[in-house]
C-alpha positions in Angstrom: -112.2 50.6 47.3 -111.4 52.3 44.1 -108.7 54.6 46.0 -106.7 51.1 47.1 -106.7 49.5 43.8 -105.3 52.7 42.5 -103.3 53.2 44.8 -101.4 49.6 43.5 -101.5 50.9 40.2 -99.9 53.9 41.4 -97.1 51.4 43.0 -96.7 49.3 40.9 -94.6 50.8 37.6 -92.2 52.0 40.2 -90.9 48.6 41.1 -91.4 48.3 37.7 -89.3 51.2 37.0 -86.7 50.0 40.0 -86.5 46.3 38.8 -85.5 47.6 34.8 -83.2 50.1 36.6 -82.1 47.4 38.2 -81.3 45.0 34.8 -79.9 48.2 32.8 -76.8 48.7 35.8 -76.2 44.5 35.2 -76.3 44.0 30.9 -74.1 47.8 31.6 -71.3 46.3 34.3 -71.9 42.8 32.2 -71.1 44.5 28.7 -68.4 46.6 30.3 -66.0 43.8 31.2 -66.7 42.0 28.7 -65.4 44.2 26.1 -62.2 45.2 29.1 -61.4 41.1 28.8 -62.5 40.8 25.4 -59.4 43.3 24.6 -56.8 41.5 26.9 -58.4 38.1 25.8 -57.1 38.9 21.3 -54.1 41.2 23.2 -52.7 38.1 24.7 -54.2 35.9 21.6 -52.0 38.1 19.1 -48.7 37.3 21.5 -49.1 33.7 21.1 -49.5 34.2 17.0 -46.7 36.8 16.5 -44.6 34.0 19.6 -45.3 31.3 17.2 -44.4 33.3 13.9 -41.2 33.3 15.5 -41.1 30.0 15.1 -42.4 28.6 12.3 -44.4 29.9 9.1 -48.5 29.3 10.4 -49.9 28.9 6.9 -54.4 29.5 7.6 -56.9 26.1 6.7 -59.9 27.1 5.6 -62.4 25.6 8.0 -65.7 25.9 6.1 -69.1 25.8 7.7 -66.9 25.2 11.3 -66.3 28.9 11.2 -68.2 30.1 13.5 -70.2 27.3 15.8 -72.8 28.3 17.6 -74.6 26.8 20.3 -77.7 27.0 22.8 -78.3 30.8 21.2 -76.1 31.9 23.8 -72.1 30.6 22.8 -71.0 31.5 19.2 -67.7 30.0 18.5 -65.0 31.7 16.0 -62.8 28.8 14.9 -59.1 29.4 12.9 -57.7 26.7 11.8 -53.6 27.0 10.4 -51.5 24.7 9.7 -47.4 25.1 10.8 -44.7 24.5 8.3 -42.9 20.6 9.2 -44.8 20.3 12.6 -49.0 19.6 12.4 -51.9 21.5 13.4 -52.8 24.4 14.9 -56.4 25.5 15.7 -58.1 28.5 17.4 -61.0 29.2 19.2 -62.3 32.8 21.0 -65.8 33.2 22.3 -67.8 35.6 24.3 -70.4 34.8 26.4 -70.5 37.7 27.8 -70.1 37.2 31.5 -67.1 35.1 30.3 -64.9 34.6 27.2 -62.7 31.7 26.2 -59.7 31.0 24.4 -58.8 27.5 23.3 -55.4 26.8 21.3 -54.5 22.9 20.3 -51.4 22.7 18.7 -51.5 19.2 17.7 -47.6 17.4 16.0 -47.4 15.1 13.4 -44.1 15.7 12.3 -42.3 15.7 15.2 -42.1 13.3 18.6 -43.8 16.2 20.2 -46.7 16.4 23.2 -50.0 18.0 22.3 -50.3 20.9 23.6 -53.8 22.1 24.3 -55.1 25.8 26.1 -57.9 27.5 27.8 -57.2 30.4 29.5 -61.1 32.0 30.5 -62.2 35.4 31.4 -64.8 35.3 33.9 -65.6 39.1 35.0 -63.2 40.2 36.7 -61.5 36.3 37.7 -59.1 34.3 35.2 -58.7 30.5 34.7 -55.2 29.6 32.5 -54.5 25.9 31.3 -51.8 24.3 29.7 -51.7 21.2 28.9 -49.4 18.3 27.2 -50.1 15.3 26.2 -47.9 12.3 25.1 -49.3 10.9 22.5 -46.0 9.3 21.5 -45.1 5.6 21.4 -42.7 6.2 23.9 -42.4 8.6 26.7 -38.9 7.1 28.2 -37.1 7.7 24.1 -33.9 10.3 25.2 -35.5 12.9 22.6 -38.9 12.7 24.1 -37.0 12.7 27.5 -34.9 16.5 26.6 -38.1 17.8 25.3 -40.4 17.6 29.0 -37.3 18.4 30.4 -37.6 21.9 29.1 -42.1 21.9 29.8 -41.2 21.2 33.5 -39.1 24.0 34.1 -42.1 26.0 31.9 -44.4 24.4 35.1 -42.6 25.6 38.2 -42.0 29.7 36.5 -45.6 29.8 37.2 -46.2 28.5 40.6 -46.6 31.6 42.3 -50.8 31.5 40.5 -53.3 29.7 42.2 -53.2 25.7 41.6 -56.6 25.0 40.8 -58.0 21.3 41.2 -59.6 19.0 38.9 -61.6 16.8 38.5 -59.6 12.8 37.4 -60.7 12.0 33.7 -59.6 9.2 32.0 -56.4 11.0 29.9 -54.9 12.1 33.3 -52.3 10.1 32.4 -51.6 11.2 29.2 -50.4 14.4 30.7 -47.3 14.1 32.1 -47.4 18.5 32.8 -50.4 20.2 32.8 -50.7 23.5 34.4 -54.4 24.6 35.7 -54.1 28.2 36.6 -57.0 31.1 38.7 -56.2 34.5 38.8 -57.3 38.0 39.0 -57.6 41.2 36.8 -53.9 42.0 38.0 -52.2 39.1 37.1 -52.7 39.5 33.3 -49.8 40.4 32.2 -48.7 37.1 34.1 -50.9 35.3 32.5 -50.3 36.5 28.7 -46.8 35.6 29.9 -47.7 32.3 31.0 -49.8 32.1 27.7 -46.8 33.2 25.1 -44.0 31.3 27.6 -45.4 27.8 27.1 -45.5 28.2 22.9 -42.0 29.2 22.4 -40.8 26.9 25.2 -42.4 24.6 22.7 -41.7 25.2 19.5 -37.7 25.8 20.6 -38.2 22.1 21.7 -40.0 21.4 18.0 -36.9 22.9 16.3 -34.2 21.5 17.6 -35.5 17.3 16.9 -35.8 15.4 13.2 -38.5 14.7 11.3 -39.9 11.8 11.8 -39.6 9.0 9.0 -43.5 8.9 7.6 -43.8 4.9 9.0 -43.8 7.1 12.7 -45.6 9.8 11.6 -48.1 7.2 10.6 -48.1 5.6 14.2 -48.4 9.4 16.1 -51.3 9.8 13.4 -52.9 6.9 14.9 -52.1 7.6 18.1 -53.2 11.2 17.8 -56.5 9.3 16.0 -57.0 7.1 18.9 -57.2 10.2 21.6 -59.7 11.9 19.3 -62.0 8.9 18.7 -62.1 7.7 23.0 -62.3 12.0 23.6 -66.4 11.7 21.4 -66.8 8.1 23.3 -65.3 8.5 26.7 -66.0 12.1 27.0 -64.7 15.2 28.4 -65.3 18.5 29.7 -65.7 20.5 26.4 -66.2 17.4 24.5 -69.3 17.3 26.0 -69.9 20.5 25.3 -70.1 20.2 21.9 -71.9 16.5 21.6 -74.6 18.1 23.7 -74.9 20.7 20.8 -73.7 19.1 17.7 -74.2 15.9 17.9 -71.7 12.5 18.2 -71.3 13.0 14.7 -71.2 16.0 13.8 -68.5 16.6 16.9 -66.5 13.9 14.5 -66.4 15.9 11.8 -65.3 19.3 13.5 -62.3 17.1 15.4 -60.9 15.0 12.6 -60.6 17.9 9.5 -60.8 20.8 12.8 -59.8 21.1 16.2 -56.6 18.2 15.2 -56.4 17.9 12.1 -56.2 14.3 11.6 -58.0 14.3 8.3 -55.9 16.0 6.1 -53.2 14.1 7.6 -53.9 10.6 6.0 
């Protein structure tokens, strides 16, 4: 009986060793992929910032307590905010969760009659997801100036038809999006996805620079529409918004949205 117990005791450390080796290999694999993805993500973000800086002066804004947002002990969002001269607010968030890296890039216009541009680029091991959404937060979508802007944006949309389309769940804000690209790719598509990111910014800023600034009254109206959209995200929910609400609470999420993510507070 004692001999059998001794054999079991000898076998158990070997099994434990195999498990530890598998865990170590898996952790190493995830870390290796995360490192490669971070380089691609940061390069793409740098290219995007260089692109927008060619069109306008971009000035950093102090995000205060929101410079780093921690959630669930796993997610740590690094948050940056900028003022785009004669246009509006820019918020940038990056996160490295090990198995997934993501950059969120949101341009919220207040001084030009432009759509809100929201982009999310996700790097999940060797897979990629790229979202570019244009929200019609304008008083009149049929106005000639705005129609010209959206015609240019639609041309951008058609340039990336070669990338696989991703289906998304229906949401209350779908009617606000005239143009929305939801694309999937692989590591081999990194250059194409980087091009898509910079191209969206370039077309957006080119159109913005062609427009006259809104009057103070028109800016007030645009701000109201943006604030309504932001408040509805809090009350009605959204994929990303729900994550923030669960981690930070509704009140703190609203404060983050107003001060940093959309920057409505500083425009009042």
